N, C-alpha and C positions, 0 to 999 in steps of 0.2 A: 443749231440746237434742236433736237428732235425729242428730247425727253425732259420731264420736269426734274429740277434739281431738288425738289422737296422730298424729304425722307418719307417713304411709304408708311402709312400707319400700321401699327401692330394689330393683330386680331383682337387683343384685349381692349385697345382703344376704340376700335370699331364696335365691339359688343357693348361697351359701356355707353357709347353714344346712342346706339340703337335702343338700349333699355331705358335711357332717360327720355328718348322720344316716345317710347311706348307709354310711359307714365304721363307725359305732357299731352299726348294725343287725346286722352280721356277728358282733360280740361278743355282742349280746343274744340271738342265735339259740341260744346255749348256756345261757341263763339257766334256772334251776330254778323249780319252782312256788313254793318257799319265798321266793325272791328277788322274784318277781312279786307274791306275796301281801303282802310287806312294803311294796311301793310302793302297793298298794291300801289298806292300812291307813293309810298316810300321808295319802292323799286323804281317807279317811273322817274321820280326826282333824281335818284342816284344815277340812272342811265343818262338823263339829260345833263347833269352836272359833270359827268365823266365821259362824255361823248368823245372827246379828244383822246383820252386814255384808251378807250375801246378801239378807236381807229388805229392807234399806234400798236397796241398789243396784237391785233389781228394782222396788221401789216408785217410785223416782225415774224409772225408765224408762217405766212405764205404770200406776202407782198400783195395782199388784197387792196385794191384802190379804195381810198376813202369814200367816194360816192357810192361804191358798191356796198361798203360796210353800212352806210346810212340806209340804203335801199333794202338790203337783204338781212341785216342784223338788227339795227336800231328801230327802223320803222315798223317791222312786224311786231316787235315787243311792245312798243308804245301803242300801236293799234289794238293789240290783244288786251292790254290793260284798260284802255278806254272803253272798249266793247264790253269787257267783263264788268267794269264799274257800272256801266249803264244798265246792265241786265241782271246783276247778281241777286238783288232782292227778289226779283220775279222767279229766278231759277231755284232759289232756296225755299220758296213758298211751297208747302205741300200741295200737290195737284189733286183736286177732287175728281173722282171718276164715278160714272154711273153705277148703280147697284142693281143686280139682277132681281127679278121678282121673287125668286126663291129665298133671297136674303132681305126681303122687304122689312123696313124699320131700322136697318143699320145704315151707316154712312161709310164710304170707302175713299181712301186716299193713297197716293204714292208719296212717300216721305223720303227726302234725300238726306242721308247722314254720311259723314266722312268715313272713308274706309279705315283710316288710321295712319300708319307709318308707311310712307312711300319711298321707293328707291328710283331715282332718275339717272339713267346712264346716257350721256350725250356723246355724239360723234365729233369729229374734228372739222368737218367741211363747212358748217355754219355754227361755230362753237358757242357763240353767245345765244343766238336765236333758238337753237335746238335744246339748249339748257333752260332758258328762261320761260319759253312758252309752256312747257309742261309744268314748270314750277308755279306759274301763274294759275294754271288749272288746279294744281294741288292746294294752293293757298285759298283759292276761291271755294273749294270743296271743304276746307277746314282740316286738312291733313298736315302732319309734320313731314319733313322730307330730308333724305340724305342724298347728296348730289355727287356724282362721279363724272367729272369732265374728262375729256380725252387727253392723254399724255402726249399725243402727237402735236397738239397745239399748246405748248407749255406756258407761253406768255398769257394767252387768254384764260387758261386754267387758273393761273395765279391771280389774274384780275377777278375772276368769278369768286375765288376763295376770299379775296380781300373784300369784295362787295358783300358777300354774305356775312362776314365777320362784322362789317359796319352796320348791317341792317337787322340781324337776327341773333338771338341766343342759340347756342348749339342744340338745346333741347327742342328747338323748333325747326331750324334749317342748319345743316352743317355740310361742309365740303370735304371730301377725301380725295386727294390727288394720288396718283400712282398708276401703275400699268396693269397687266393682266392679273397679277397676284392680288391687287386690291379689289378688283372686280370679283374675283373668285371668292375672296373672304366675305364680301358683301352678299353675294348670291346664296351663301349658305344660311343666311338669316331668314326668319319667317316674316317677311314684309307683308303688309296688307295689300300692296299693289306695286308692280314694277312697270316703269315706263322706259322702254329701251328704243333708241334710234341707232341703226347701224345696218350691217350686212345681213342677208338671210342666213349665212353660215353661223354667225355669232348669235343671231336671233334664236336659232334652234337650241344653242347651248343655254341661253337665258331661259327659254321656255321649259327646257328639261329641268333646270335647277328650280324654277318656280313650281314645277309639278311636285317636287319633293315636299313642299310646304303647302300645296294647294293654293298658291298665291295667284291672284288674277294678274293679267299682263296686258299692256298695250305695246305692240311691236310695230314700229315704223321702219320698214325695211327698204328694199330697193328693187333691183331687177332691171330688165331691159325695156325701157319705155319707148314705144315706137311712135313715129309721126307718119301719118298717111297723107300723101298729096295726090288728090284725084284729078281727073282730067278737067274739072270745072274750076279748079283753084286759080286765083290770081297769083302767079308765080313770084312776082316782085314782092308782094306783100308777105306771102308765105316765107320766102327766103329770108327776109329781114327779121321776121319774128323767130324763125328757127335759129338763125345765126345768133341772135341775142340770147335765146334760151339755152343754146348749147355752149357758147363761149363764156357766159356769165360764170364767175368763180372758177374760171379755167376748166369748165366742164365738170367740176367736182360737185355736182348737184344731183341728189337722188331722183329728182323728177326732170332732169334734163333730157331732151330727145336723145335716145341712145343710138337709134338708127332710123333711116328713112325708107319708107315703102313708096316708091314713085312710079306712076304710070310710065310704062316703057317708052312712050313717045315724048315724054317730057323731061327725062333725066338730064340731058345735055343743057336744056334751057334753064332748068332749076339750078344746076351746078353753076352756070354763069351768074345767076342772080345771087347765089350764096356767096360767091367770090366777091361780087360787087359790094354786097352788104358788109362783108368782113373787112374789106379794104376801107370802107367808109368808117367803120368803127375804130380801126386800129392803125390804118396806113394812109390816111387821107392826104398827108403831105409827102407820100412816097417812102416813108420810113418803114422799117420792119416792125411787126407787132412786138418784137423783143424790146424795141426802144419806146413803146407806148407806155405811158403812165397808167393806162386804163386796162391793162391786161395782167391778170394775176399769175401766180406760179403754182407748180405742183407742190404739194405740201411737204414731201420729204423724198429722200433718195429711193426708198423702197418703192413708193408709188410711181416715181419717175421711171425707174428701171422696168417695172411691170408694164407700163404703157409703152415704153420703147420696145419691149419684147412683143407686145400685141401688134405694134405697127410693123416691126421687122417680119414677123410671122406672116402677116397679110401680104406684105410686099413680096416676100420670097415665094409665096404661093400664087402670085400673079395679079394681085390687086393693083389698080392704077391710082397714083396720087394726083388728084386734080388740083390741089392747093395745099401748101404747107409741107410738112414733113421735117422741117428744120428743127434742130434741138441743140441744147446747150446744157451739159451735165452739171457744170459749176453753178449755173443759175436755176437748175431744175426747170428749164424752159422747153416747152414743146409748142411749136407754132400751131395755130388753128389749121387742122388738117382734114381735108375732104377726100374720101375714097370712093372709087367705083370699081365694078367688076370684081368684088371680093368673093373668092371661091367659098363653097359650102364648108370645106374642112378647115377654114381659118378659125383660130381661137377667138377672134373678135366677135363671132356670132354666139359663142358659148358662155361668155361672162360679161357682167356689167362693165362698161368701158370706164366710166368715172374719170374722164379726162377729155382734152380737146381734140378728139378723133371722131369723125362722123362718117360712117359708111352708108352708102346708098345701095338699095336693092331694088331692081326692076320688078314690077308686077304687071300682069296682063290687064287686070281690072280690079274693082273694089272687092269682089268675091275672093279673088286670089289673095289680096292683102288680108282680109278677115280670116281666111283659112290659115294663113301663115301665123297670125297672132294666136289663134285658138290652139295651135299645135305646140305652143310654148307656155311656160309658166305665166300666170296672169300678172301683168305689169302694175306698177304703182300708179303710173299715169299713161294716158293714151291721148294723142293729139291727132286731130283730123283737120286738114285744110281743104275746104270744099265750099262751093257756092250753090250746091244742090241740096235742098231740104230732104229730098228722097234719099240721097246718098248719106246725109247726116243721120237720118233715122235708121238706115240699114246698118251702119257701123255701130250705132248705139244698141241696136237690137241683137247684133250678131257677134259682139265681142264682150269681154269682161275685163274690167280694170278697177283699181282703187278709185280713180277719178278720171274725168275726161274733159278736155277743153276743145272747143271747135273754133278754128281760125285764130289760135294764139297758143302760147306756151306758158306754163308755170302759174298762171293767174289764179287758179283755184286755191293755191296755197295762201294767197293774200286775202281770201274772202272769209270774213269772220263768221258768216252765217252758214257756211258749208262745212260738212264734216270732212276732215282730211285723214287719209290712211289708206292702207293697202287691202289686199284680199289674198288669202292663201300664202303663196310664196313671197308676195310683196308686203305682207303685214297682217296684223290682227288688231281690231279695235280702231276707234276713230278719235281724233283730237281736234282742238281749236274751239273757242267759244263754248257754247252749251255742251257740245260733244266732249270737250276736254273736262268740263265740270262733271259730267256724267261718268267719265272714265275713273275719276278718283272718288266717286260717291257710290254708296250702296243704295239702290232703289228699293226701299223697304215698303212692303205692303202693309197697310194699316186699315183695320176695320174697327169702327166704334159701334158697339152693339148697345141696345137699350136694356134697361133692367126690367125683369118680369117676363111676361109672355112675349115670345119671339116667333118668327115664322118657322123656325127649326124645331122648337120644343114639341110640337104635335107629332113628330116622327121619332121621338125618343122611344127606347124600349119600355115596356114589353111590346113585341110586335104582334099586336092583336090584329084581327081581321080588318078592323077599321084603319089601323095604322098602315097595314099593307096596302089597303085600297088607296089611302092618301099618297103613299110613296109611288104607286102606279100612276096616279093622276099627275104627280109632279114630273115623273119621267116622260109622260106623254105630252104635257102641255107647257112645261116650264123650260 
């Protein structure tokens, strides 16, 4: 099953829901931190009580192991809720800022108000996590929300719909299932904010549609996230972390290591360590990863065939398969696959892999690696494995990415005090924690002026010689 059986909503139904949320958003603007926290607790309680249902739905969609669902879907949601509950009152409080001498006598603040009606479009690879985290931010900011889950994971989409129907009235949160047509209908509406997670290609479509209504956007996209392994790295440690970060969710993770930049003298040794780590994860008793209960599957036939084409293209052009390569179309299974000597003209260097295929690329030194990264679109994540502080600083100073992790993979996504997001091709705007709250809030400037004489009144017209002199003094000294 690759599509939802739910009948797509008509444009009229979508418009009616949107207009009701516009009306209710005015009321929500006055909501308190206590009221918003109560809603977050309800979400947390629902997730806890329906954990088994969540595991089952995601397993049905692409055979994701239960422990991975707990680690990558349920845990981030619950952690985000706990973090938000613990800090929301502080976030909502107007922030007082210093007042310049030219405005002496007034008081200045940054006031956070909800943007209004939000649209959240989530992808299929982490279908619960990537829907609920931005929803948590929207609720914490005081927004209403229309949710569009991916039709590629229909069981999870239906679960999310049932969840929202249990917890919210449609005037506050509503779910619309459907495919491209539903997304197109939603994108025509003048939302106050759009939060989209998906590919750069679709992100451009979303941004173009948002521009028609001058709607602000948060775009969490993807791209080719590299991992650099320098000559000082501990290879066994690096290999185990890379293997975990790559094979998790069957490689269908936007911040998974997409390719490796390896010191030319270490490629063979690193490959051996990655093979050992992979066997430890999925083949410790000698079985194939295909028999492992801990190894997920490709989400549908289209993505499976795309990955097979990438692998076949690389192999036909001369790439060496150091591990894996096996596949099973019926199960949409591709073994963890490690490639070396992949030629420059292979398609695998041109597009995000988003699957369990990991190419290695030899580099002469750290400068060579940084140069290669700079010549390509800025990635969502950058990983460096190095025991040298000098090398760590060099990569930090000479590359650009949405986020960076040194000596591990993926961990920045789980850190609630860090902003998560891309840059340019890999995304726009930041999410998680306070950064997510900010994304759905308007940071309104507020000045409270005193009544009567103020520091500005002396420079009102008419512009006499005395006023002109005063303005000159202001320009010189203030």
